[in-house]
C-alpha positions as a printed Julia matrix, in Angstrom:
259×3 Matrix{Float64}:
 -22.6    -6.83   12.07
 -23.71   -6.59   15.69
 -24.46   -2.87   15.88
 -27.19   -0.63   14.45
 -24.59    1.38   12.51
 -24.59    1.05    8.73
 -21.18    2.66    8.24
 -18.09    3.04   10.4
 -15.28    5.59   10.12
 -11.94    4.86   11.78
  -9.24    7.5    11.74
  -6.03    5.95   10.32
  -3.71    7.19   13.08
  -5.97    6.24   15.97
  -3.11    5.82   18.45
  -1.14    8.43   20.36
   0.24    9.91   17.12
  -3.3    10.84   16.14
  -3.3    13.53   18.81
  -1.43   15.67   16.3
  -4.66   15.99   14.31
  -6.49   17.45   17.29
  -3.62   19.86   17.94
  -3.6    20.93   14.28
  -7.38   21.5    14.2
  -7.3    23.42   17.47
  -4.59   25.71   16.09
  -6.37   26.1    12.76
  -9.61   27.18   14.42
  -7.76   29.58   16.7
  -6.04   31.19   13.71
  -9.08   30.99   11.41
 -12.22   31.41   13.53
 -14.14   32.4    10.4
 -14.03   28.74    9.35
 -16.11   27.73   12.35
 -18.56   30.57   11.82
 -19.03   29.48    8.23
 -19.98   26.01    9.43
 -16.76   24.42    8.18
 -16.33   22.31   11.28
 -16.26   18.76    9.9
 -13.38   17.01    8.19
 -13.09   13.4     7.05
  -9.72   12.19    5.76
 -10.01   10.61    2.32
  -6.4     9.44    2.19
  -3.4     9.12    4.51
  -0.78   10.63    2.2
   0.39   13.52    4.37
   4.08   12.65    4.64
   7.07   13.7     2.49
   7.29   13.06   -1.24
  10.18   13.15   -3.71
  10.27   14.25   -7.35
  12.07   12.43  -10.18
  15.09   14.7    -9.88
  15.56   13.8    -6.22
  15.13   10.09   -7.0
  17.68   10.28   -9.82
  20.2    11.91   -7.49
  19.81    9.07   -5.0
  20.18    6.46   -7.74
  23.31    8.12   -9.08
  24.82    8.12   -5.6
  24.12    4.36   -5.36
  25.2     3.59   -8.92
  28.28    1.52   -8.04
  26.41   -0.48   -5.4
  23.55   -1.19   -7.79
  25.95   -2.29  -10.5
  27.79   -4.58   -8.07
  24.46   -6.17   -7.14
  23.65   -6.79  -10.8
  20.71   -4.4   -10.78
  19.2    -2.81  -13.88
  17.65    0.68  -13.67
  15.01    1.77  -16.16
  13.03    5.0   -16.3
   9.43    4.43  -17.45
   7.8     7.77  -18.16
   4.35    6.46  -19.13
   2.34    5.6   -16.01
   0.1     3.14  -17.85
   3.14    1.19  -19.02
   4.72    1.4   -15.57
   1.61   -0.12  -13.99
   1.21   -2.75  -16.7
   4.83   -3.87  -16.39
   4.62   -3.96  -12.59
   1.34   -5.88  -12.63
   2.86   -8.44  -15.02
   5.87   -8.89  -12.74
   3.61   -9.41   -9.72
   1.52  -11.94  -11.67
   4.75  -13.83  -12.41
   5.41  -14.16   -8.68
   7.9   -11.33   -8.25
   8.08   -9.43   -4.94
   7.82   -5.7    -5.68
   8.68   -2.69   -3.54
   6.34    0.21   -4.44
   7.54    3.7    -3.44
   5.24    6.46   -4.7
   4.02    9.92   -3.72
   3.61   11.04   -0.13
   4.3     8.68    2.72
   1.23    7.45    4.6
   0.53    8.89    8.03
  -0.54    6.13   10.38
   0.28    2.48   11.08
  -0.57    1.04    7.65
   1.13    1.05    4.27
  -1.62    1.98    1.82
  -0.01    1.88   -1.6
   2.67    4.55   -1.27
   5.27    2.69    0.82
   4.26   -0.9     0.17
   5.59   -4.32   -0.75
   3.23   -5.93   -3.25
   2.71   -9.55   -4.25
   0.29  -11.91   -6.0
  -2.57  -12.88   -3.64
  -3.4   -15.96   -5.75
  -0.27  -17.88   -4.78
  -0.67  -20.16   -1.78
   3.1   -20.09   -1.21
   3.43  -16.3    -1.39
   3.3   -15.86    2.38
   6.28  -18.2     2.78
   8.13  -16.55   -0.13
   7.58  -13.09    1.34
   8.64  -14.18    4.81
  11.77  -15.93    3.56
  12.83  -13.04    1.31
  12.0   -10.04    3.49
   9.52   -9.98    6.35
  10.6   -12.97    8.5
   7.3   -12.83   10.38
   5.55  -15.56   12.32
   3.73  -17.93    9.97
   0.32  -17.32   11.58
   0.36  -13.57   10.93
  -1.8   -12.7     7.89
  -1.04  -10.38    4.99
  -3.62   -7.88    3.79
  -5.43   -7.34    0.47
  -5.8    -4.0    -1.31
  -8.95   -4.27   -3.41
 -10.68   -2.01   -5.91
 -13.68   -0.54   -4.07
 -16.25   -1.53   -6.69
 -15.51   -5.24   -6.23
 -15.7    -5.49   -2.44
 -19.2    -7.03   -2.35
 -18.15   -9.74   -4.81
 -15.22  -10.86   -2.66
 -16.26  -10.04    0.93
 -19.38  -10.68    2.97
 -19.55   -7.01    3.99
 -19.6    -4.05    1.63
 -18.18   -0.8     2.99
 -15.42    1.76    2.54
 -12.21    0.68    4.32
  -9.61    3.11    2.95
  -7.15    2.79    5.84
  -6.98   -1.01    6.35
  -8.53   -0.68    9.8
 -11.27   -3.33    9.56
 -11.48   -7.07    9.05
 -14.15   -8.59    6.8
 -14.92  -12.22    6.05
 -13.88  -13.26    2.55
 -16.68  -15.03    0.72
 -16.39  -18.79    1.02
 -16.42  -19.33   -2.74
 -13.57  -16.83   -3.28
 -11.11  -17.96   -0.63
  -9.32  -20.52   -2.77
  -8.59  -17.84   -5.36
  -6.68  -15.59   -2.93
  -5.06  -17.88   -0.33
  -2.16  -15.5     0.33
  -4.49  -12.89    1.88
  -7.02  -15.25    3.49
  -6.46  -15.75    7.21
  -7.08  -19.13    8.88
 -10.53  -17.93   10.0
 -11.48  -16.87    6.47
 -11.04  -13.15    7.12
  -9.02  -10.42    5.47
  -7.89   -7.02    6.79
  -8.7    -5.19    3.6
  -7.96   -1.78    2.14
 -10.43   -0.39   -0.38
  -8.87    1.66   -3.17
 -10.56    4.34   -5.28
  -9.21    6.37   -8.17
  -9.93    9.71   -6.51
  -7.68    9.14   -3.49
  -4.79    7.21   -5.09
  -5.01    7.15   -8.9
  -1.65    5.45   -9.51
  -2.29    2.61   -7.07
  -5.79    2.24   -8.46
  -4.3     2.0   -11.95
  -1.81   -0.65  -10.82
  -4.49   -2.87   -9.23
  -6.69   -2.34  -12.29
  -3.82   -3.54  -14.49
  -3.44   -6.64  -12.34
  -7.19   -7.21  -12.51
  -7.17   -6.94  -16.3
  -4.35   -9.47  -16.42
  -5.6   -12.02  -13.89
  -9.28  -11.39  -13.19
  -8.45  -10.71   -9.52
  -9.09   -7.06   -8.43
  -6.67   -7.03   -5.5
  -3.03   -7.23   -4.5
  -1.28   -8.51   -1.4
  -0.06   -5.35    0.32
   2.35   -5.27    3.24
   4.46   -2.47    4.66
   7.75   -1.62    2.99
  10.18   -2.58    5.76
  12.24   -5.38    7.25
  12.21   -5.47   11.06
  12.28   -1.67   11.2
   9.89    1.27   10.73
   8.32    1.66    7.3
  10.72    3.29    4.84
  10.13    7.0     4.4
  12.88    8.23    2.08
  14.12    6.86   -1.26
  17.49    6.12    0.36
  15.8     3.94    2.96
  13.8     2.18    0.24
  16.96    1.43   -1.73
  18.78    0.17    1.37
  15.89   -2.19    2.19
  15.77   -3.41   -1.41
  19.51   -4.08   -1.52
  19.81   -5.95    1.77
  16.77   -8.19    1.17
  15.83  -10.5    -1.68
  13.15   -8.22   -3.08
  12.94   -8.72   -6.85
  11.94   -5.26   -8.08
  11.8    -1.74   -6.65
   9.54    0.78   -8.37
  10.83    4.13   -7.15
   8.59    6.76   -8.68
   9.0     6.17  -12.42
  12.3     4.33  -11.95
  12.2     0.54  -12.04
  15.16   -1.23  -10.4
  15.29   -4.97  -10.98
  17.74   -7.74  -10.18
């Protein structure tokens, strides 16, 4: 607002860990000098999914190893092959007030969970912050939770309109919209948003679109998949977090584990 710049790009791992990008580029240009000669010297990250990922076979092996524990906890495991149905079922559960762990694709590289290692909730519920804190996060009450919003609806919900793919900026939520999404509206009326596009994360985009079709709200409350520890990376860590907290559902790839 207070600068002459129309757009702003913030690298998602802008702390010490981000130095790895510079080291990688330096090595790449040393090994492939032809890239620089060809003018291929600029790179802008479109997503943060550079970490490990796990196929359905690996996920099934983990679930089989935890079968007795899951049964003792009264959990039901269902494999949903169709991604549309998976997203529709998950969106419906979120709209009913369920707290959902969402473990998909490659882990994000950087400080934010961006729809691959996330806990997702309904932003419309004024009590969702308290529910989430009591069930899992146990954070201070003044700390806000963030919205993930479909990019094409940003200008209808926020006073600024820009790409924020890495949840690194805070925009003011429009005054007339704040009552609709109290769970992601901070006390000063702001929200640390993440904009989501189909090209960079098609499954997460499909999930939010399903929630939008169901509720008329094109966003989800998105917080990191963890409980007083680093964000989960592996399916085993995701299952452990799910089992020791009061999370309602874990969507592990195409597997849906519910209590």
